[in-house]
C-alpha positions, 0 to 999 in steps of 0.5 A: 234546535230552537225551543219553545219560548213557553215550554223551554222544550225544543220544537221538532222541525223548526230551524232559526235564519241565520244570515251570514252578514248578522250572525257575525255581527251579534258574534262579534258584539256579544262577550257573553252570549245568552241565546233567548227566545221571545215572541211577538204577536200573532197580528203580525203574521198576516204581514209578509214575513218578508217585511218582518224579517228584514225588520227583525234582523236589520234594526234589532238583530234577531234572528226569526225562527221558522216551522218545520214548513218553513213558514214563519212562527211567533218565535225569535231569537235574541242574542244576550250579553246579559247573565242568564239570570236576567233572561225574562226581564230581557226578553220583556224588554225585547218583546216589547221593541219588537212589537213596536217595530212590526207595529210599523212595518205593519201601519206602513204595509197596510198604508201602501196597500191603499194606493196602488202601484201605478199611482205611486209611479206617476208620483215619480213625476214631481220627484227629482232624481237627478238636475241634468237627468229628470225626474226619477220618473223618468229615471225609471222610464229609461231603466224601462226601455234598458230592459226592453232593449236587454230582453230583445237582445237576448231573444226573450220573447215578448211575454218575458220582454213585457215582464222586465218592463213592468218589473222595471217599473220598479226598479228603485230602492224605495218609494218616496212617501206620500204627505199622508203616509210619511209619518205615523201621526196622520193615523190619528 
């Protein structure tokens, strides 16, 4: 059961998110695992939990803790390969790392909110997908047409077909950064 980082007492109803792939990786990285609990600043809970968790799990192999209602808490689990007597130093170091990672995630999330999805889409016309296949916008338009054709063939109805087409406009792994938001240096 997860423990409170301040009191080290179990917190009823909480659970730790341990995706199998990350969990197995952590198990194989540690010869003498010590499970520790750290915290991050409350301000980061304003960022969608998917962004916070992706950053913690992918970048640092930290496991987020959810409360009894399924809401993300400020606590996270760190598996250390250090002696238990080093716990406080390990927790402090990992809290500093997660703070920097989440600060970056929060910054880019807030920057992305300043630009509409439609404006991002328009910018794709200037990004080459593949020389013979045109821009990333052209690719997106082809995916949108394909989604509409599949929706019609599946007899999903006009509303679901329109939803499928709109979703297809976002069908790419990430948006290309804009010159103004591609580096943290632009914050100053």
